[in-house]
N, C-alpha and C positions, 0 to 999 in steps of 0.2 A: 703688713705694708706691701702694697702692690708696686710693681716696677714698670715703667714705660720708657722706651728708648725713642728719641725723636731726632729727625733731621731738622736743621735750620737752613737759612737761605745761603749759607756758605757752601752748600753742596756743589755749586757751580765751579768752585775752585778745584774739584776733583774730576772734571771732564778730561778725557773722554771715558773714564772708568765708571762713572755713575749714570751714564745715559740710560742703561737698561738694568741698573741695580740700585737699591738704596745705599746710602753711605755706610750703614752698619754691616753690609755684606762685603765690604772691602777687606781683603786679606793682608795681614802683616804678621811676621813671625809664623808660628805653627797654625794659626787659626784666624777667623775673621773677627771683626770688632764686636759683633753681637755675642759670639761664643765667649768672648772675654767677660762680658757682663754676666753671662749665665754661669760662668765659673764661680762668681762671687754671690750672685743673686739667683737662686733656683726658682724664684716665683715671678719671673718676667711675664707680664700679662699682655702688654701691648707694644707694638712697634709702629711708629708714625713714619710715613714716607709720602712722596709726591703721589697725587691721586692716580696718575696713569700707571704707576707701578703696583697698585694695590693687588690686582689679580695675581700677578706673577709672584709677589711677595707672600701672599696667602698660600699659594701652592708650595712654595719653598719651606714655609714655616706653618704647617697646618695646626700646630698646637698653640700658636700665638695669635692673639687678635691683632688685626692690622687696621689702623685708623679707627679703633673702637675701644672705648674705655670701659664699658660695662658698668656694673654696679660696684662701686668702690667707696670705701670710707676714707681712705687715705692713700696717697700715691707719691712715689719718688720718681720724678721725671729726670732722665739722664741724657745728655747730649750725645748723639751717635758718633761725634768726632772725637770723643774722649777715649784714650787708651786706658782702659780700666786696669788698675793694679792694686796691690795690697795696701800701700800707704794711703791712697785715696779712699779705699774701702774703710780703713780704720778711721780716717777723718770723718767720713759720713756717719759712721756708727757713734762717734763721739758727739756729734751734733744731736743725735737722737731723733725722735719722731714726735715729740710733744709740743712742737711749735713750727709754724711755717717759716721757710727761709729760702733764699736764693744763694747759691754758691757760684762765684765767678772767678775767672782766672785774672792774672795781672793785666792781661790784654783785654779784659772785660768780656771775654767769651763766657756765656752761660755754661756752667758745668752741670749743675743740678738744681732742681726745684722740688722742695718738699712741701706738699700741699694737703690740706684737709679736704674733706669730701666736697664742700661747696666750691672751694678754690680750685680743686682738681678739674671740675667741669669748666671753669673759666679758662684754665691753662689748656685743656683739651681743645676748646673752641679756637683758641689762639694758634695752637700748633697746626691745626688744619689749614692755616693760611701759609705755612712755610715762610714765616717772616723772620725778621732779624732779632738777635738776642737783646740788643739795647732797648728796643721797644718793649720787650717782655719785662726787662728789669724796671723800666720806667712805670709800667703798668702795675707791677707788684710791690714796688718799694714802700708804698703806704701801708701795706698789710703784711709784709714779710721782713724778717731780718735779712740783711745783706752781708754775706761773708766773702772774703777773698782767700783763695787757696793758691799759693805761688808755685806748687810743685806738680800740678796736673800736667800730664802730657796730652795735649789736645791738638789734633791735626788741623792745620790751617791752609796747607798747599798740597798739591799732588806729590811733589817731591819728598814731602815728609814721610810718605809710605816707603820710600827707598832708604832715606837716611836713618830711619828708626828700625829697619828690618833686622840688621845684624844684632843690635842690642836685645831685641825681643826674642830672636832665636836663642840667644844665650839665656835669657830669663825664663822662657818657656821650658827649656831643658831643665832648669833648676826646679821647676814646679813638680817634676816627676822623677826625683832621684832614684826611686825604687825600681824604675824600669831599665836604667842604664847598667851596662855590664851583662846584658842578657842577649843571647843570640839564639833565635828560634828557627831561623830559616836554614837553607842549604848553602853553606859557605864553603867554597873549595879550599883545599889545604894550601894552595898556592896564593891565597889572598893574604895581603899584609894589612893588619889592623893595628894602628898606633893609638895608645891611650884608650884601650878597649873598655875601661870602666866608665867612659863617657860615650859609648856606642850602644844603640838599641837597634836590633834587627828582628822584625816581627816574623810570624809564621808565614810560610808560602813564599818567602823571598828567595831568589836565586842569585848568588854572586859567583861569577865565573872566575877562572884562574887569572892571576896577574892584575887583579884590581887592588888599588891602595885606598884604604879608608883611614884618614888621618884626623883624629879628634884632639890633637895637641893644642889647637887654638880655639876649640869650641865643640860642643856635642854634635853627634851625627845621629839623626833619628830617621829610621827607614820603616815605613808602614808595610802592611801585609801585601803579598803578591807582587812586589817590585822585582824587576829583573835588571841586573847590572852586568853589562857585557864586559868581556876581557879588555884590559888596558885602560879602563876608566879610573879616574882619581877623584875622590871626594875629600874636600878639605873643610872641616867644620868651622863655624856652625852651619849645618845643613839639615834641612827637613825635606823628605821625599814622600809624597802622598801615595795612597793605595793604587796599585796596578800600573804605576809608571814604569817606563823602560828607559834606562840610561844606556845609550848605545855606544858611548865612548867619550873621551875628552876629559876636561877638568871642570868640576862643579865646586865652587867655593862661596861661602858666606851667602847662601841663597836658599830660597824656599820654592820648591817645585810642587805643584798641585797634583791632583789625582788624574790617572790615566793619560799622562803626557808621554811624548817620545822626545828625548833630549840627547843631542850630541854636540860636540864642540866645546868651546870655552864659555862658561856661564859664571859670572862673578857679581856678587852683591846685588842680586836681582830677585824679583818676585814674579812667579809665573802661576796664573790661575789654571783651573782644570781643563783637560782635553785640548791642550795646546801642543802643536808639533814643531819642534826644532830638531829635525831628524838628521841634519847634515852639519858639516863643519861651518865655522863662522863664530864671531865673537858677540856676546851679549853681556854688557856690563852696566851696573848701576841703573837698571831699567825695571819697568813695571809693565807686565804683559797680561792682557785679559784672557778670557776663555775662548776656545775654538779658534785660536790664532794659528796660522800656518806660515812659517818662515821658510822661504825657498833656500836652496843650497847656497852657502857662503854669504847669506845675509849677515851683515856686520854693522854694529853701531859705534859711533865715537862716544866716549865718555869723558874726554879731556881736551881742552883747547890747546892749540900749539903755543899760545901765550901763557898757559897755566892760569889764566884769569877766571873770573866768575862766569858761570854758564847762564845764559838767558833762555827763558821759555816764552814762546809766542802762543797766544790763544787767538780766538776769532776777533777779540776786541782790545787786546793789550799785549805789551811786551814787559816781562818781569825779570828782574835780577834775582836769581835764586840764592846767591851767596855761596853756591856750592862749586868747588873746584872739580869734583867728579860727579857727573850726572849724565845718564844715557837717554833713553827714550821711554815714552809711555804710549802703548798701543792698545786701543780699545778692543772690545770683543769682535770676533769674526773679521779681523784684519788679515790680509794675505799679502805676501811680498814675493816678487819674482826672483829668479836665480841671480845672485851677485848684487843684490840690493845693498846700498850704503845709506845709512841713516845718520844725520847730523846730531850732535849732542843737543839735548833739550827738545828734540822733536816730539810733537804730540800728534798722533794719527787717530782720526775719528773712527767711531764704530762702523764696521761694515765696509771699510775701504780696501781697495785692491791696488797695490803700488806696482807699476810697471816701470821699465827703464832703470837707470843705474842709481842716481842720487836723489835723495829727498831730505828736506830739512824744514824746520819751522812747524807751522800748523797746517794739518791736512783735514779739511772738513769731513764730517761723517758721510758715509756712502759715496765716497769719491772713487773714481776709476781712472787710471792712466799714469802718465809721466809727470814729473815735477813741472809746474808752471802751466800745464794744460789739462788739469783734471776735469772730468765730466761726471755728472751724476750717474750712479748705477741705475740699471733698469730693475725695478722691484721684482717682477716675476722671475727674472733670471737669477737675481740675488737669492731669493727664497729657494729656488730650485737647487742652487749650489750648496746652500746651507743644509737642505734636506739630504742631499747626497753625502755630504761630509758626515752628518750625524748618523746616517744609515750604516756607514763603515764601522761605527762603534756600536751598532745595534741599539741606537737611541732614536726614538720617534720625536719628530718636531711637532710639538703640541699646538693645538689651535690657539691657545693663549699666547704662545711664543710668536706665532705668525701675526696675530693681531697687534702685539706690542711692536714687532718689527715694522709693520705697516704704519703704525702711528708714529714711530720714531722717524721713519722715512718721510712721511708727510710733514712732520715738524721741521726736519732738516732742510726741506726744500720749499717751505712756505715763505 
């Protein structure tokens, strides 16, 4: 049985995070959505994404075919928005592979399609259009059994990535019980570790004096070569990726990616790789992309003074999230000035630079300036700044990256 992961047309609900990445590369808990599929299915063959992302997706996953099915006799197609877990895997195994079927959620989102060789080609052709799930169900219902699975966790909105993160940090910790209680790094004698049987510290980690690691409310998982400076406090569940530096402050119920620099208060948030929050300031219930730089004292609101539901504005709509606590979503390569204040529910588009003090609502991609008077970035200057930022981490800005950025810039201003 070959496995294929596909995007559907609801990818737009996850802007600005998916402007330069497929949905299956979104991170929540310890890992991204594709890694979750690969935990259960070792034979992932194909990943489907929007055509303009094919080159970058192929570079990121050289061992997986992108938008290419190959020679297959049978294929299980899985929606990239699904948070793969053990109950769903067991359910799919019960259905078996001896008949074609479509599995949908109670909200009629397509979860999976099990297809024979001929039918797989039909599904492949359909998925290349990045269309909606209902049309797919209508197309297949005459040749497939239709099943409903009520317990699937399938992402429908950008804020789902924040609301699910704490639970997934707990679950991901439970998947590796043999690692906890192990300390391989250099931990100073003046470090306080609470509930150490739920703490993992990998080799090459340095933990300076007067750090508190508290796993009484959830596991703390620290990857190799992390540095945690004196007086920092980690309150589980927490995951910290390879090479990240925690410079001080309180990190709680959060996922920090690789090679980040983090200081201040970070609560119930997800931060992708190579992002800098190296100064004080509050980040709560937020989702932050790669290569983001937050100026000193940048702070977001995550609760209304009325304690009511937080609304999110996009380029075309205003949505009630139903969430009392929700911060901001910042796309890749966003930068904020010193003292920036971000309103609850704000979405800041890819490549934007925020100047001035207050920003709220929807900020279009590649914006520059103060709230209410944004102007488009100049592409050459933007690429130059990105190249300089990446050089500081000894990383080369690839030609494919430049081409994608230019394409995204053109699309944002067309």
